[in-house]
C-alpha positions as CSV (number, residue, x, y, z in Angstrom):
1,M,10.4,-9.4,-20.1
2,I,10.6,-13.1,-21.3
3,L,14.4,-13.1,-20.0
4,I,13.4,-11.6,-16.5
5,E,10.6,-14.3,-16.1
6,L,12.9,-17.1,-16.9
7,M,15.4,-15.8,-14.2
8,L,12.5,-15.9,-11.6
9,S,12.2,-19.0,-9.3
10,T,9.1,-21.0,-9.7
11,K,7.9,-19.6,-6.5
12,E,8.3,-15.9,-7.7
13,R,7.0,-16.8,-11.0
14,I,3.7,-18.1,-9.3
15,L,3.5,-15.0,-7.0
16,A,3.9,-12.8,-10.1
17,S,1.2,-14.6,-12.0
18,A,-1.1,-14.7,-9.1
19,T,-0.6,-10.9,-8.7
20,K,-1.6,-10.4,-12.2
21,L,-4.7,-12.5,-11.9
22,L,-5.6,-10.6,-8.8
23,D,-5.3,-7.0,-10.6
24,A,-7.3,-8.3,-13.5
25,G,-10.1,-10.2,-11.7
26,G,-9.8,-9.8,-7.9
27,P,-9.3,-12.5,-5.3
28,S,-11.9,-14.8,-6.8
29,A,-9.7,-15.0,-10.0
30,V,-6.7,-16.4,-7.9
31,T,-6.8,-20.0,-7.8
32,L,-4.0,-22.3,-7.8
33,R,-4.8,-24.1,-10.9
34,A,-5.4,-20.8,-12.8
35,V,-2.0,-19.6,-11.5
36,G,-0.3,-22.7,-12.8
37,D,-1.8,-22.0,-16.2
38,A,-0.9,-18.3,-16.2
39,A,2.9,-19.0,-14.9
40,G,3.3,-21.6,-17.7
41,I,3.7,-24.4,-15.3
42,S,1.7,-27.5,-14.5
43,Q,-1.7,-27.0,-12.4
44,S,-0.2,-29.1,-9.8
45,A,3.0,-27.3,-9.4
46,P,1.8,-24.4,-7.2
47,Y,0.6,-26.9,-4.5
48,R,4.3,-27.8,-4.0
49,H,4.9,-24.2,-2.9
50,F,1.6,-23.3,-1.3
51,A,-0.7,-25.5,0.6
52,D,-4.0,-23.7,-0.6
53,K,-5.4,-20.5,-1.8
54,R,-5.2,-19.0,1.6
55,A,-1.5,-19.7,1.8
56,L,-1.1,-18.1,-1.6
57,L,-3.1,-15.0,-0.7
58,D,-1.0,-14.6,2.6
59,A,2.2,-14.5,0.6
60,M,0.6,-12.0,-1.8
61,V,-0.4,-9.7,1.2
62,R,3.1,-10.2,2.7
63,Q,4.7,-8.7,-0.6
64,I,2.3,-5.6,-0.5
65,I,3.3,-5.2,3.3
66,E,7.0,-5.4,2.4
67,Q,6.4,-2.7,-0.2
68,M,4.4,-0.5,2.4
69,R,7.3,-0.8,4.8
70,A,10.0,0.1,2.2
71,M,8.0,3.2,1.4
72,V,8.0,4.2,5.0
73,E,11.7,3.7,5.3
74,T,12.9,5.5,2.0
75,A,10.6,8.3,3.0
76,R,12.3,8.6,6.7
77,N,15.7,8.2,5.0
78,E,15.3,10.7,2.2
79,A,13.1,13.5,3.7
80,S,14.6,16.5,5.4
81,S,12.0,16.8,8.0
82,P,9.1,14.6,9.6
83,I,6.5,16.4,7.7
84,L,8.2,16.0,4.3
85,A,8.5,12.3,5.1
86,L,4.8,12.3,5.8
87,N,4.1,14.0,2.6
88,L,6.2,11.4,0.8
89,V,4.6,8.4,2.5
90,V,1.0,9.6,1.9
91,G,1.7,10.5,-1.8
92,Q,3.2,6.9,-2.4
93,Y,0.3,5.1,-0.8
94,Y,-2.1,7.2,-2.9
95,L,-0.1,6.4,-5.9
96,F,-0.3,2.7,-4.9
97,A,-4.1,2.8,-4.4
98,R,-4.6,4.5,-7.7
99,R,-2.4,2.0,-9.6
100,Y,-3.5,-1.1,-7.7
101,P,-6.8,-0.7,-6.4
102,V,-7.5,-4.3,-5.9
103,R,-4.2,-5.0,-4.0
104,Y,-4.8,-1.9,-1.9
105,R,-8.5,-3.2,-1.0
106,L,-7.1,-6.5,-0.3
107,L,-4.8,-5.3,2.1
108,L,-7.4,-3.3,3.8
109,E,-9.8,-6.4,4.0
110,E,-6.9,-8.6,5.5
111,S,-6.0,-5.9,8.1
112,R,-9.5,-6.7,9.5
113,I,-9.0,-10.3,10.0
114,E,-7.8,-11.7,13.2
115,S,-4.7,-13.8,11.7
116,P,-0.9,-13.5,11.8
117,V,-1.2,-11.8,8.3
118,G,-3.9,-9.6,9.3
119,Q,-1.9,-8.4,12.3
120,E,1.1,-7.9,10.0
121,A,-1.1,-5.7,7.7
122,R,-2.3,-3.6,10.8
123,Q,1.2,-3.2,12.1
124,A,2.3,-1.8,8.4
125,F,-0.3,0.6,8.5
126,M,0.5,1.8,12.0
127,T,4.2,2.2,11.0
128,V,3.0,5.6,9.8
129,A,2.1,6.6,13.2
130,G,5.9,6.8,14.1
131,I,6.2,9.5,11.5
132,V,3.0,11.2,12.7
133,E,4.6,11.3,16.1
134,D,7.9,12.6,14.7
135,A,6.0,15.5,13.0
136,Q,4.1,16.2,16.2
137,R,7.4,16.4,18.3
138,S,9.0,18.6,15.7
139,G,5.7,21.0,15.9
140,E,5.0,20.6,12.3
141,L,1.7,18.5,13.0
142,R,-1.3,19.2,15.0
143,D,-1.5,17.6,18.3
144,G,-4.0,14.4,18.6
145,D,-3.9,10.7,18.8
146,P,-1.3,9.6,16.2
147,Q,-3.4,6.3,15.5
148,Q,-6.7,8.5,14.8
149,I,-4.6,10.7,12.4
150,V,-3.3,7.7,10.6
151,A,-6.8,6.4,10.2
152,L,-7.9,9.7,9.0
153,I,-5.1,9.7,6.4
154,F,-5.7,6.2,5.1
155,G,-9.5,6.8,5.1
156,A,-8.8,10.0,2.9
157,V,-6.2,8.1,0.6
158,H,-8.8,5.2,0.0
159,G,-11.6,7.8,-0.6
160,M,-9.6,9.8,-3.1
161,A,-8.5,6.8,-4.9
162,D,-12.2,5.5,-5.2
163,L,-13.4,9.0,-6.3
164,E,-11.0,8.9,-9.2
165,Q,-12.0,5.3,-10.2
166,F,-15.6,6.2,-10.3
167,G,-14.8,9.4,-12.4
168,L,-15.9,11.9,-9.6
169,V,-12.6,13.4,-9.7
170,K,-10.7,14.5,-12.8
171,I,-7.1,12.8,-13.2
172,S,-4.5,15.1,-14.2
173,A,-1.9,14.3,-16.9
174,D,0.7,16.0,-14.5
175,P,3.3,13.2,-13.2
176,D,3.3,14.9,-9.9
177,Y,-0.4,14.8,-9.6
178,H,-0.4,12.0,-7.3
179,F,1.2,14.1,-4.7
180,S,-1.0,17.3,-5.0
181,L,-4.2,15.8,-3.1
182,P,-2.1,14.1,-0.5
183,K,-0.1,17.2,0.0
184,L,-3.2,19.1,0.5
185,L,-4.4,16.6,3.2
186,V,-1.2,16.7,5.1
187,E,-1.3,20.6,5.0
188,M,-4.7,20.5,6.5
189,L,-3.2,18.6,9.4
190,S,-0.2,20.6,9.8
191,R,0.2,23.3,12.4
192,P,-0.1,26.9,11.3
193,V,3.6,28.4,11.0
194,Q,2.9,31.0,13.7
195,A,1.8,28.2,16.2
196,A,4.9,26.2,15.5
197,V,7.3,28.9,16.0
198,A,5.6,30.0,19.4
């Protein structure tokens, strides 16, 4: 672990330390001075890479966006059908929201802001609309506005993750558990088999 940290660039160490602070204490815990201390560098060093806290948060959000885009791309490449790709994406998003609830909330909050990074966050969420449209064209998913379906999916994912955090849903030890609830959600949105064949 120490060797890996030494191999990271200063900027990467700053982002990694800032992310740990975010996970532990939310956005208010992320200050450039605190990040400098956590990264084992001078308190002024982060200012050479990020003008202010806003710039640092933007960089962190962009990292999350890239992770989301990678999830979608992997699902599209690995799944044998659009509906299976949607299952994979929803499952991965749910797993991310469970493991990193603060990061997920930060991304949602940023997506509401009229800014370049806010627009990028909204676009990242909407990449799932492409998979929804593919599944509709293949007859596997019900008809409807793809953006509304995406909103329903992310609302459900966020809600399920929150219910778990508050202890209102029992967390299973099954390693595939994070796919079971999302799979049920996608099944509810799927076309009945007979309708798809007709």
